[in-house]
C-alpha positions as CSV (number, residue, x, y, z in Angstrom):
1,X,51.0,67.0,67.9
2,X,52.1,64.0,65.9
3,X,54.1,66.5,63.8
4,X,55.7,68.0,66.9
5,X,57.1,64.6,68.4
6,X,58.4,63.7,64.9
7,X,60.4,66.7,64.4
8,X,61.5,66.5,68.2
9,X,62.5,62.7,67.5
10,X,64.5,63.8,64.4
11,X,66.4,66.8,66.1
12,X,67.4,64.5,68.9
13,X,68.5,61.8,66.7
14,X,70.4,64.4,64.5
15,X,72.2,65.8,67.6
16,X,73.2,62.4,68.8
17,X,74.5,61.5,65.5
18,X,76.6,64.8,65.2
19,X,77.8,64.4,68.9
20,X,79.3,60.9,68.0
21,X,80.8,62.0,64.6
22,X,82.1,65.4,65.8
23,X,83.0,64.7,69.3
24,X,84.0,61.2,69.0
25,X,85.0,59.7,65.5
26,X,86.4,62.8,63.9
27,X,88.9,63.5,66.9
28,X,89.7,59.9,67.1
29,X,90.5,59.8,63.3
30,X,92.8,63.1,63.6
31,X,94.7,61.7,66.6
32,X,95.3,58.4,64.8
33,X,96.5,59.8,61.8
34,X,98.6,62.3,63.6
35,X,100.3,59.3,65.4
36,X,100.8,57.4,62.2
37,X,101.9,60.0,59.9
38,X,103.6,62.6,62.2
39,X,104.4,60.9,65.6
40,X,107.2,63.2,66.6
41,X,105.3,66.5,65.8
42,X,102.0,65.0,67.1
43,X,103.6,64.5,70.6
44,X,105.1,68.0,70.8
45,X,108.6,67.5,69.1
46,X,110.2,66.7,72.7
47,X,113.8,66.6,73.1
48,X,115.3,64.0,75.4
49,X,118.7,64.0,77.1
50,X,121.1,61.0,77.1
51,X,119.4,59.5,80.2
52,X,116.0,59.8,78.4
53,X,114.8,62.7,80.5
54,X,112.5,65.3,78.5
55,X,114.5,68.7,78.3
56,X,112.0,70.4,76.1
57,X,110.4,70.8,72.7
58,X,111.9,71.7,69.5
59,X,109.1,74.3,68.9
60,X,109.4,76.3,72.0
61,X,112.0,78.3,73.3
62,X,113.5,78.4,76.8
63,X,115.4,81.2,78.6
64,X,119.1,80.6,79.1
65,X,120.9,83.2,80.9
66,X,124.4,81.7,81.9
67,X,127.7,82.6,80.2
68,X,128.3,79.3,78.8
69,X,124.9,79.2,77.1
70,X,123.6,80.7,74.0
71,X,120.9,83.3,74.6
72,X,117.6,83.1,73.0
73,X,115.5,86.3,71.9
74,X,113.7,88.3,74.4
75,X,110.4,87.0,75.3
76,X,107.2,88.8,76.4
77,X,105.5,85.6,77.2
78,X,104.4,85.8,80.9
79,X,107.8,85.8,82.8
80,X,109.7,84.9,79.5
81,X,109.0,81.8,77.5
82,X,105.8,80.7,79.5
83,X,103.7,78.9,77.0
84,X,100.6,79.3,78.8
85,X,101.1,83.1,78.2
86,X,102.1,83.2,74.7
87,X,102.2,86.7,73.3
88,X,104.3,89.5,72.0
89,X,104.6,92.8,73.7
90,X,102.0,94.4,71.3
91,X,104.0,97.6,71.4
92,X,103.9,99.4,68.1
93,X,106.8,101.0,65.9
94,X,106.1,104.5,67.6
95,X,106.1,103.3,71.1
96,X,108.7,105.0,73.4
97,X,108.5,102.1,75.7
98,X,109.4,99.8,72.9
99,X,112.3,102.1,71.9
100,X,113.8,102.4,75.2
101,X,113.6,98.4,75.9
102,X,115.3,97.9,72.6
103,X,118.2,100.4,73.4
104,X,118.4,98.6,76.8
105,X,118.7,95.3,75.1
106,X,121.2,96.6,72.6
107,X,123.5,97.9,75.4
108,X,123.1,94.3,77.4
109,X,123.9,92.3,74.3
110,X,126.7,94.3,73.5
111,X,128.1,94.1,77.2
112,X,127.5,90.3,77.3
113,X,129.3,89.6,74.2
114,X,132.3,92.2,74.2
115,X,130.9,94.0,71.1
116,X,132.3,97.5,70.6
117,X,129.8,100.4,70.4
118,X,130.0,100.6,66.6
119,X,129.2,96.9,66.0
120,X,125.7,96.2,64.5
121,X,123.3,93.8,66.5
122,X,121.0,91.6,64.8
123,X,117.1,92.6,65.2
124,X,116.4,89.2,66.8
125,X,118.9,89.6,69.6
126,X,116.9,92.7,70.9
127,X,113.3,92.1,69.8
128,X,110.9,89.4,70.7
129,X,108.9,87.1,68.5
130,X,105.2,87.6,68.0
131,X,104.4,84.6,70.3
132,X,107.4,85.2,72.7
133,X,108.1,81.6,72.4
134,X,110.4,81.3,69.2
135,X,113.1,78.7,69.9
136,X,115.5,79.9,67.0
137,X,118.0,82.7,66.7
138,X,119.4,83.9,63.3
139,X,123.0,82.6,62.5
140,X,124.5,85.9,63.0
141,X,123.1,86.1,66.6
142,X,124.7,82.8,67.4
143,X,128.1,83.9,65.8
144,X,128.0,87.0,67.7
145,X,127.7,84.9,70.8
146,X,130.3,82.5,70.2
147,X,133.4,83.9,71.5
148,X,131.7,84.5,75.0
149,X,130.4,80.7,75.1
150,X,133.5,79.4,73.8
151,X,135.5,81.1,76.6
152,X,133.3,80.3,79.3
153,X,133.4,76.7,78.5
154,X,137.3,76.5,77.5
155,X,136.6,75.1,74.1
156,X,137.9,76.3,70.6
157,X,135.7,78.5,68.8
158,X,135.8,76.5,65.7
159,X,134.2,73.7,67.8
160,X,131.5,76.0,68.8
161,X,130.9,77.2,65.1
162,X,130.8,73.8,64.0
163,X,127.9,72.9,66.6
164,X,126.1,76.2,65.4
165,X,126.3,74.9,61.7
166,X,125.0,71.4,62.8
167,X,122.0,73.1,64.7
168,X,121.0,75.5,61.8
169,X,117.8,74.7,60.3
170,X,117.5,75.9,56.6
171,X,114.3,77.6,55.4
172,X,111.5,75.5,54.7
173,X,111.4,74.0,51.2
174,X,114.7,75.9,50.7
175,X,113.2,79.5,50.5
176,X,110.2,79.9,53.1
177,X,111.7,82.1,55.9
178,X,115.2,82.4,56.8
179,X,117.8,79.8,58.3
180,X,117.5,79.6,62.4
181,X,119.6,78.2,65.1
182,X,117.5,76.1,67.5
183,X,118.9,77.5,70.8
184,X,117.8,74.6,72.8
185,X,119.4,71.8,70.5
186,X,122.4,74.0,70.3
187,X,122.7,74.3,74.1
188,X,122.2,70.5,74.7
189,X,124.9,69.9,72.1
190,X,127.4,72.1,74.0
191,X,126.6,70.4,77.2
192,X,126.9,66.6,75.7
193,X,130.4,68.0,74.1
194,X,131.5,69.4,77.1
195,X,130.8,66.0,79.1
196,X,132.4,63.9,76.3
197,X,135.5,65.9,75.0
C-alpha cells in the first residue's frame, strides 16, 4: 500500500509540473518571443488605413468585385475568402466540374478585362489556391487587369502599373516561389491615390 501511494503522489506531481510547463510557461515564452522578435507577424500582419482602422491582413485575401479594383484569385473557402472555412475545392485534374469552372472563369475574366478570345489567361486568374485565402496574384494577372482599373478610376495606365510594381513581392530569399502582387495592399494604394491625386 505504501508503494501505491508513493507512485500516485509521483504521478500527480509529474502531471502538475507538466501542466505548469506545457500549459503555462511554454506558451508564455512563445508568446513573449513572438511579440519581441516578430511583433507584426505575431499580431496577424494587419493593414491599417489612414484613419487607423484595420482593413485586413497581408496574409489573407479578400474578395473585390468592382471594376475599379483588382480582383483576387477565385476562392473555395466558404463563400469566398472565409478564413473560418479555409480550403481548396479538392477537385482533381480529371474532374469535369473543375474543367467547367475553369472554362467559365476564363470566359468571365476575358469579358471583364476586354481580352480577345485568343489571349492567354494566367492560371491564377481562373484557379483557386489550396487554402482559398491566397492574398496574391501574379504580376501578369495584375497587368491584364490594369486597363480596366485605370479606365474605371480615370487614371493613367502608367500610374496603375507603378502601383503594381510597388506592391509586388519578390520570391523569398530571391529564389523561393514566384513574385506576387498583394491584392489588398494594391487596392488600398489605389484608393489612397484616388483620394490624394
